[in-house]
C-alpha positions in Angstrom: 0.1 -0.1 0.0 1.4 3.5 -0.8 1.0 6.5 1.3 -0.2 9.8 0.1 3.6 10.9 -0.1 4.4 7.8 -2.4 6.1 5.9 0.3 5.2 2.2 0.1 4.3 0.7 3.4 3.0 -2.8 4.4 -0.7 -3.6 4.7 -1.7 -5.1 8.1 -2.0 -8.9 7.8 -5.6 -9.9 7.3 -6.7 -6.3 6.5 -9.1 -6.2 3.5 -8.3 -4.2 0.4 -10.3 -1.0 0.2 -11.1 0.9 -2.9 -13.6 3.7 -4.1 -15.8 4.5 -6.9 -16.6 8.2 -7.6 -19.4 8.8 -10.1 -18.4 12.0 -12.2 -20.5 11.6 -15.2 -23.2 13.9 -14.4 -24.3 16.9 -16.6 -24.2 19.5 -13.8 -27.2 21.2 -14.9 -28.3 22.9 -11.9 -25.1 24.2 -11.2 -24.4 25.5 -14.4 -20.7 24.8 -14.3 -18.9 21.4 -14.2 -19.2 20.5 -10.4 -16.2 18.2 -10.0 -13.7 20.5 -11.1 -15.0 23.7 -9.3 -12.4 25.1 -7.0 -12.6 23.7 -3.5 -10.4 24.9 -0.6 -8.9 27.0 -3.3 -6.3 28.3 -0.8 -4.7 24.9 -1.0 -5.1 24.6 -4.8 -8.1 22.0 -4.4 -11.1 21.1 -6.6 -14.4 19.4 -5.5 -13.4 15.9 -6.8 -9.7 16.3 -5.8 -10.9 16.9 -2.3 -13.0 13.7 -2.4 -10.1 11.5 -3.8 -7.8 12.9 -1.2 -10.1 12.1 1.8 -10.9 8.7 0.3 -7.0 7.8 0.0 -6.4 9.3 3.6 -8.8 6.5 5.0 -6.8 3.7 2.9 -8.5 3.4 -0.4 -5.8 2.0 -2.5 -7.7 1.9 -5.7 -10.1 4.9 -6.7 -12.1 4.4 -9.9 -13.6 7.6 -11.4 -16.6 7.4 -13.8 -16.4 9.9 -16.3 -18.8 11.4 -18.8 -18.7 15.2 -19.6 -15.1 16.6 -19.5 -13.5 13.3 -19.2 -10.3 14.6 -20.5 -10.2 17.7 -18.3 -10.9 15.4 -15.1 -8.0 13.1 -16.1 -5.6 16.1 -16.5 -6.7 17.5 -13.2 -6.6 14.5 -10.9 -3.4 13.2 -9.5 -1.6 10.0 -10.8 -3.0 6.5 -9.9 -6.6 7.2 -10.2 -8.3 4.9 -12.7 -11.2 5.7 -15.0 -14.2 4.2 -16.8 -16.1 6.1 -19.2 -20.0 6.5 -19.4 -20.5 7.1 -23.0 -24.3 7.5 -22.7 -23.9 9.9 -19.6 -26.4 12.4 -21.1 -29.2 10.2 -21.4 -28.8 7.7 -18.6 -29.5 7.9 -14.8 -26.5 7.8 -12.2 -27.2 4.3 -11.5 -25.9 3.4 -14.9 -22.6 5.2 -13.8 -22.7 3.5 -10.3 -22.8 0.1 -11.9 -20.0 0.7 -14.6 -17.8 2.0 -11.6 -18.5 -0.9 -9.3 -18.0 -3.5 -12.1 -14.6 -1.9 -12.6 -13.7 -2.0 -8.9 -15.2 -5.2 -7.6 -12.3 -7.7 -8.7 -9.6 -5.3 -7.2 -10.9 -4.5 -3.7 -12.9 -6.3 -0.9 -14.6 -3.3 0.5 -15.7 -0.4 -1.8 -16.8 3.2 -0.9 -19.1 4.9 -3.4 -19.9 8.6 -3.6 -21.0 10.9 -6.2 -18.4 13.6 -7.1 -20.4 16.5 -5.6 -19.9 15.5 -1.8 -16.7 17.0 -0.9 -17.1 17.6 2.9 -17.3 14.3 4.4 -14.6 13.4 6.7 -11.8 10.9 7.2 -13.2 10.0 10.5 -16.6 9.1 8.9 -14.9 6.6 6.6 -13.1 5.1 9.4 -16.3 4.7 11.3 -18.0 3.0 8.4 -15.0 0.6 8.1 -15.5 -0.4 11.7 -19.0 -1.9 10.7 -19.1 -5.6 9.7 -22.3 -5.0 7.6 -22.2 -6.0 4.0 -23.4 -2.5 3.3 -23.1 0.6 5.7 -24.8 3.8 5.0 -23.7 6.9 7.0 -26.7 9.0 8.5 -26.8 12.3 10.2 -29.7 13.0 12.5 -31.1 10.1 11.0 -30.9 11.2 7.2 -29.0 8.9 4.9 -25.9 10.3 2.9 -22.6 9.5 1.1 -20.2 7.9 0.9 -21.8 4.3 1.3 -19.5 1.4 2.0 -20.1 -2.0 0.6 -18.6 -5.5 0.4 -17.5 -6.5 -3.0 -19.7 -9.8 -2.7 -22.7 -7.4 -2.9 -21.7 -5.7 -6.1 -23.4 -8.6 -8.4 -26.7 -8.2 -6.5 -26.6 -4.3 -7.3 -25.5 -4.9 -11.0 -28.4 -7.3 -11.3 -31.0 -4.9 -9.6 -33.8 -3.8 -11.9 -33.4 -0.2 -13.1 -33.9 2.1 -10.2 -31.6 4.1 -8.0 -28.6 3.1 -5.9 -30.6 3.8 -2.7 -33.3 1.2 -3.6 -30.6 -1.4 -4.5 -29.0 -0.8 -1.2 -32.1 -1.2 0.7 -32.8 -4.5 -1.0 -29.3 -5.6 0.2 -30.3 -5.0 3.8 -27.9 -1.8 4.4 -26.9 -0.9 7.9 -27.4 2.6 8.7 -24.5 4.1 10.8 -25.0 7.4 12.6 -22.0 9.7 12.4 -21.4 13.2 13.8 -20.8 14.5 10.4 -23.0 17.0 8.3 -20.7 16.5 5.4 -22.3 13.2 4.6 -25.4 15.3 3.7 -24.3 18.2 1.9 -23.4 18.2 -1.9 -22.9 21.0 -4.3 -25.7 20.7 -6.7 -26.7 24.7 -6.9 -24.7 27.7 -6.6 -26.1 28.1 -2.9 -25.0 24.6 -2.0 -21.5 25.3 -3.4 -21.2 28.7 -1.5 -22.1 26.9 1.7 -19.9 24.1 1.3 -17.0 26.5 0.7 -17.6 28.2 4.0 -17.9 25.0 5.9 -14.7 23.9 4.4 -13.0 27.2 5.7 -12.8 29.0 2.5 -14.0 32.8 2.5 -15.8 34.1 -0.6 -13.1 36.8 -1.4 -10.1 34.3 -1.1 -8.2 32.9 2.0 -9.0 30.8 4.8 -10.9 31.2 8.1 -8.3 31.0 10.9 -8.0 27.4 12.1 -8.4 28.5 15.7 -11.8 30.1 15.0 -12.8 26.9 13.0 -12.0 24.8 16.0 -14.1 27.1 18.3 -17.1 26.9 15.7 -16.9 23.0 15.6 -16.8 22.7 19.3 -19.7 25.0 19.7 -21.8 23.2 17.2 -21.0 20.0 19.0 -22.3 21.4 22.0 -25.3 23.2 20.6 -26.3 20.0 18.6 -26.2 17.9 21.8 -28.3 20.3 23.9 -30.6 20.8 20.9 -31.2 16.9 21.0 -32.0 16.7 24.4 -34.3 19.6 24.2 -36.0 17.8 21.4 -36.2 14.4 23.2 -37.0 15.6 26.7 -38.7 18.8 26.1 -40.5 18.3 22.5 -39.1 21.5 21.2 -39.1 20.6 17.7 -35.7 22.2 16.9 -34.2 21.9 13.4 -31.1 20.2 14.5 -29.2 20.3 11.1 -30.0 24.1 10.7 -28.8 24.5 14.4 -25.7 22.8 13.7 -24.8 24.7 10.5 -25.6 27.8 12.2 -23.1 27.2 14.9 -20.4 25.8 12.5 -20.6 29.3 10.9 -21.4 31.6 13.7 -18.0 33.2 13.7 -17.1 33.1 10.1 -16.3 36.8 10.4 -14.7 36.8 13.8 -11.8 38.8 12.7 -14.0 41.7 11.5 -15.7 44.5 13.5 -19.4 43.7 14.0 -18.8 40.2 13.1 -22.3 38.9 13.7 -23.7 41.2 11.1 -20.7 40.7 8.8 -21.3 36.9 9.0 -25.1 37.2 8.3 -24.3 39.2 5.2 -21.9 36.5 4.0 -24.5 33.7 4.5 -27.2 36.0 2.9 -24.9 36.3 -0.2 -24.4 32.6 -0.1 -28.3 32.2 -0.4 -28.8 31.0 3.2 -31.3 33.4 4.6 -32.4 31.2 7.6 -28.6 30.5 8.6 -28.0 34.3 8.1 -30.6 35.2 10.8 -29.0 32.5 13.1 -25.7 33.9 12.8 -27.0 37.5 13.1 -28.6 36.9 16.3 -25.8 34.9 18.1 -24.4 37.9 19.8 -27.7 39.0 21.2 -31.2 37.7 20.2 -33.9 40.0 19.0 -36.1 40.8 21.8 -39.0 38.7 20.3 -36.8 35.7 20.3 -35.5 36.0 23.9 -38.5 34.2 25.4 -38.2 31.3 22.8 -36.5 27.9 22.8 -35.3 28.1 19.0 -32.2 27.5 16.9 -31.2 31.1 17.7 -31.5 30.8 21.4 -30.0 27.4 21.7 -26.8 28.7 19.8 -26.8 31.7 22.0 -26.6 29.7 25.2 -24.0 27.4 23.8 -21.8 30.1 22.6 -22.1 32.0 26.0 -20.8 28.9 27.7 -17.8 28.4 25.3 -14.3 29.5 25.9 -12.4 28.6 22.9 -12.9 24.9 22.4 -14.0 24.3 26.1 -17.5 24.3 27.7 -17.3 26.3 30.9 -20.2 27.1 33.7 -22.0 30.2 32.3 -21.2 32.1 35.5 -17.3 31.6 35.4 -17.4 33.0 31.6 -19.3 36.0 32.7 -17.1 36.6 35.5 -14.0 36.5 33.1 -15.4 38.6 30.5 -16.8 41.4 32.9 -13.4 41.8 34.4 -12.1 45.3 34.1 -15.4 46.5 32.4 -17.3 49.4 34.1 -20.1 51.7 33.0 -22.1 51.0 29.7 -19.8 48.2 28.8 -20.5 46.3 32.0 -24.3 46.8 31.7 -24.1 45.5 28.0 -22.3 42.4 29.2 -24.7 41.8 32.2 -27.5 42.3 29.9 -26.2 39.6 27.5 -25.3 37.1 30.2 -28.7 37.8 32.0 -30.5 36.7 28.9 -28.5 33.7 28.7 -29.1 32.9 32.2 -32.6 33.2 31.9 -32.8 30.9 28.7 -30.5 28.4 30.2 -32.8 28.3 33.2 -35.8 27.7 31.0 -34.2 24.8 29.0 -33.0 23.1 32.3 -36.7 22.9 33.3 -37.5 21.5 29.9 -34.7 18.8 30.2 -35.0 18.3 34.0 -31.5 18.7 34.5 -28.8 21.1 34.9 -26.7 22.3 31.8 -23.2 21.8 32.8 -20.0 20.8 31.0 -20.3 17.3 32.0 -23.9 17.0 31.0 -23.1 16.2 27.4 -19.4 15.0 28.0 -17.5 18.2 27.3 -15.8 18.5 30.8 
């Protein structure tokens, strides 16, 4: 097995060969541009499909087969050496399931476990792939908040069943193979770049600013930790308090709440960035994360759950609300202290109401963040 730096290393005894199929034969009609070769993490010189291939290889995929259609030669020129190709000459008139079958037929004799993904899902993580590889299921489908996504992992012995499935969709064929659904803490399994707004959102989530450059890593780590805490708290509120929160929306808002943290009035600046990206609801969540609108302050909503979670975050750590207030208020006086007291007072009132709903104190240890 060769590492990403080209150094050959031994494969563990008994380890199954891992491969991958990436379907890149779509027409990209909703995007208007050829999706696989759109810039992605451009500050690193990446593309959508290049990011996908790199993540697959980082999890041990030795053989990567790309199914081409439109722009086949451009794809071959853009991807790194070692990628293999199969061409769908009828890409313009056939469904994606045809490309799926072409790719799987090519990969099944070379590998024992095969990841499959379309070429427009660049946000899934290496950790998700490793989690799927832990499954002994013949077919493992990642889910996030219960919704199925990509990449799918399958045993090569399943491929004949899929190739013989009547014309339909991959999802239907996998269901017929008794797929196991594996919940992962990775919103990237659900996010593709079908439309310009999807693409703009995906680039922000990948840490790429629309004007170029990257969101600082320190800020990205803080947003990720806040999102984990907010999503966990939101889940408890839904289960115990029947609050009906939109958990994916809450998580995405938290993942982007400080996207403009380095700028003055960063909440408003972040809201403008998300509005420009075609994400008005996320823009509202981000706009209010520093101080909810007065009409929002008595509600348990995506806005207020993020507000409480963010007020309890110190960098990447969850801390008691009172401790964070004491440190933030240190050295303040007059109007500045009054403003700080107002914000933390609103957070304390909301936190108390949430604790009543879940019948438990919201502490760092509650969700395993101590």
